[in-house]
C-alpha positions as CSV (number, residue, x, y, z in Angstrom):
1,X,109.8,119.2,74.4
2,X,111.1,115.7,75.0
3,X,114.9,115.4,74.9
4,X,115.7,112.5,72.6
5,X,119.5,112.9,72.6
6,X,121.6,109.8,73.3
7,X,124.8,111.8,73.6
8,X,125.0,114.8,76.0
9,X,125.0,118.1,74.2
10,X,128.3,120.0,74.6
11,X,128.0,123.8,74.1
12,X,130.9,125.3,72.3
13,X,132.9,128.4,73.3
14,X,134.0,128.9,69.6
15,X,131.2,129.6,67.2
16,X,132.5,128.3,63.8
17,X,130.7,129.8,60.8
18,X,128.4,127.4,58.9
19,X,127.5,127.9,55.3
20,X,125.0,126.3,52.9
21,X,127.3,124.0,50.9
22,X,125.4,124.6,47.7
23,X,125.0,128.4,47.7
24,X,128.0,129.3,50.0
25,X,125.6,131.6,51.9
26,X,126.3,132.0,55.6
27,X,123.5,130.2,57.5
28,X,124.7,130.7,61.1
29,X,127.3,129.7,63.7
30,X,127.8,126.4,65.4
31,X,126.4,126.3,68.9
32,X,126.9,122.7,69.7
33,X,127.6,119.4,67.9
34,X,127.5,115.6,68.5
35,X,128.0,112.9,65.9
36,X,124.2,112.7,65.6
37,X,123.2,116.4,65.5
38,X,124.1,120.0,65.8
39,X,122.6,123.3,66.8
40,X,123.1,126.5,64.8
41,X,122.7,130.1,66.1
42,X,121.2,132.1,63.2
43,X,120.0,135.6,62.4
44,X,116.7,134.4,60.9
45,X,114.6,131.4,61.8
46,X,115.1,128.3,59.6
47,X,112.2,126.2,58.3
48,X,111.8,122.9,60.2
49,X,111.8,119.7,58.1
50,X,114.2,121.0,55.4
51,X,117.3,119.1,54.4
52,X,120.6,121.0,54.3
53,X,124.2,120.4,53.2
54,X,126.1,122.3,55.9
55,X,129.6,123.4,55.4
56,X,131.3,123.9,58.7
57,X,134.4,126.2,58.8
58,X,137.3,124.4,60.6
59,X,140.3,125.9,62.3
60,X,143.8,124.5,61.6
61,X,143.8,123.2,65.2
62,X,141.0,120.8,64.2
63,X,141.9,119.7,60.7
64,X,144.1,120.6,57.8
65,X,140.9,120.7,55.8
66,X,139.3,124.1,55.9
67,X,135.7,122.7,55.9
68,X,133.6,119.7,56.9
69,X,130.5,119.2,54.9
70,X,127.6,117.3,56.6
71,X,124.0,116.7,55.5
72,X,121.1,116.8,57.9
73,X,117.5,117.9,58.5
74,X,116.3,120.8,60.6
75,X,114.1,119.3,63.4
76,X,113.3,122.3,65.5
77,X,113.8,126.1,65.6
78,X,113.2,128.3,68.7
79,X,114.3,131.7,70.1
80,X,117.6,131.8,72.0
81,X,118.1,133.9,75.1
82,X,118.0,136.8,72.7
83,X,114.9,136.6,70.5
84,X,117.0,138.1,67.7
85,X,119.2,134.9,67.5
86,X,117.0,131.8,66.8
87,X,118.5,128.4,67.4
88,X,117.9,125.6,65.0
89,X,118.5,121.9,65.8
90,X,119.6,119.4,63.1
91,X,119.6,115.7,62.9
92,X,122.6,114.7,60.9
93,X,122.7,111.9,58.3
94,X,125.0,109.1,59.3
95,X,128.6,110.2,59.3
96,X,131.8,108.3,58.5
97,X,134.8,107.7,60.8
98,X,136.8,110.6,59.6
99,X,133.9,113.0,60.1
100,X,133.3,111.5,63.6
101,X,137.0,112.1,64.5
102,X,136.7,115.8,63.4
103,X,133.6,116.3,65.5
104,X,135.3,114.7,68.5
105,X,138.2,117.1,68.1
106,X,135.8,120.1,67.9
107,X,134.1,118.9,71.1
108,X,137.4,118.3,72.9
109,X,139.0,121.6,71.9
110,X,136.0,124.0,72.1
111,X,133.4,122.6,74.4
112,X,132.4,124.4,77.6
113,X,133.1,122.0,80.5
């Protein structure tokens, strides 16, 4: 698979819960994030090509807001090291400056260096 990322992926050591913003169902846990995309670790494979409104749970260290809601499209899904935890990659819709600052804080605080 060709790697089309412009910003280097930064894996996270803290796996924030991610919910469907419409149904409030837990979708998975945040594995990595950049301003252009993210990867979720899930219990079940997610369909590729679907649009989602993702509600990321935030710690107080990151933001006084408990959640960050982002929209994006699933672009790939493949098994993780464990075949019981598929990974799904998302291309995010354009984000605003406030959302970009929160993502930057997540990367600075929780990325594996």
